C-alpha positions in Angstrom: 0.0 0.0 0.0 2.9 2.3 0.5 3.7 2.8 -3.2 0.1 3.8 -3.8 0.2 6.3 -1.0 3.6 7.8 -2.1 2.5 8.2 -5.8 -0.9 9.6 -4.8 0.5 12.1 -2.3 3.2 13.1 -4.8 0.4 13.7 -7.4 -1.6 15.8 -5.0 1.5 17.8 -4.1 2.1 18.5 -7.8 -1.5 19.5 -8.4 -1.2 21.9 -5.4 2.0 23.3 -6.9 0.5 23.9 -10.3 -2.8 25.2 -9.2 -1.6 27.5 -6.5 -3.7 28.6 -3.6 -6.6 30.1 -5.5 -7.9 27.2 -7.5 -9.8 23.9 -6.9 -7.2 21.8 -5.1 -9.6 20.0 -2.7 -11.9 19.1 -5.6 -9.1 17.8 -7.7 -7.7 15.7 -4.9 -10.9 13.7 -4.5 -10.3 11.3 -7.5 -6.8 10.8 -6.3 -8.0 10.0 -2.8 -10.4 7.6 -4.3 -7.5 5.7 -5.7 -6.2 5.1 -2.2 -9.7 4.0 -1.0 -10.1 1.6 -3.9 -6.6 0.2 -3.4 -7.3 -0.3 0.3 -10.5 -2.2 -0.7 -8.6 -4.3 -3.1 -6.1 -5.3 -0.4 -8.9 -5.9 2.0 -10.7 -8.2 -0.4 -7.5 -10.0 -1.2 -6.6 -10.4 2.5 -3.4 -8.3 2.2 -2.5 -9.5 -1.3 -3.3 -7.7 -4.5 -4.4 -10.8 -6.3 -5.8 -12.7 -3.3 -9.4 -12.2 -4.5 -8.7 -12.8 -8.2 -7.8 -10.3 -10.9 -11.0 -8.3 -11.0 -10.2 -5.9 -8.2 -6.5 -5.3 -9.1 -7.3 -4.6 -12.8 -10.3 -2.5 -11.8 -8.1 -0.5 -9.5 -5.5 0.0 -12.2 -8.3 1.0 -14.6 -9.5 3.6 -12.2 -6.0 4.9 -11.3 -4.8 5.6 -14.8 -7.4 8.2 -15.7 -7.8 9.5 -12.1 -4.0 10.2 -11.8 -2.7 10.1 -15.3 -5.3 12.4 -17.0 -5.3 14.8 -14.1 -1.5 15.0 -14.0 -1.3 15.4 -17.8 -3.7 18.3 -17.9 -1.9 20.0 -14.9 1.4 19.6 -16.7 -0.1 21.0 -19.9 -1.4 24.0 -17.9 2.0 24.5 -16.2 3.8 24.7 -19.6 1.0 26.5 -21.5 0.7 23.7 -24.0 -0.9 24.9 -27.2 -1.9 28.2 -25.5 -3.9 26.5 -22.8 -3.3 29.5 -20.5 -2.2 32.4 -22.7 -5.1 32.0 -25.2 -7.9 31.3 -22.7 -10.1 33.8 -21.0 -10.5 31.8 -17.8 -7.7 29.2 -17.8 -8.3 28.0 -14.2 -11.8 27.0 -15.0 -10.4 23.8 -16.5 -9.8 22.6 -12.9 -13.4 23.3 -11.9 -14.9 20.3 -13.7 -11.8 18.1 -14.0 -12.6 16.0 -10.9 -16.0 14.9 -12.3 -14.4 14.1 -15.7 -11.5 12.1 -14.2 -13.8 10.3 -11.8 -16.2 9.3 -14.6 -13.3 8.2 -16.8 -11.9 6.3 -13.8 -15.3 4.6 -13.3 -15.3 3.5 -16.9 -11.7 2.2 -16.5 -12.7 0.4 -13.4 -15.5 -1.3 -15.2 -13.3 -2.4 -18.1 -10.6 -3.7 -15.7 -13.2 -5.5 -13.7 -14.7 -7.2 -16.8 -11.2 -8.2 -18.1 -10.3 -9.5 -14.6 -13.3 -11.7 -14.5 -12.3 -13.3 -17.8 -8.7 -14.0 -16.8 
């Protein structure tokens, strides 16, 4: 569980660094904190082992974590380097972070479902 905690806390710290103090840090941390919760549930169901309860939970967890962490970090990186004018050509550039948690949580739910289905067929 420690690697999941370290990666998630590092991701939240990077998001806090990019957004600054006047953005939506708490909202953007929710999908990342859900990664920790789902990982803990996976380990609980597997009795302390990732694959103890089969492959459905680990693959579902990975399917949720990729969009929840990856997509959020990619968009924060793009914001920090002004990729394709994301900041300089926008009227309200920080509004991207307003709805990003809903988007990444929805994408994570779809990824969890796909991982769950694939895990059941392994």
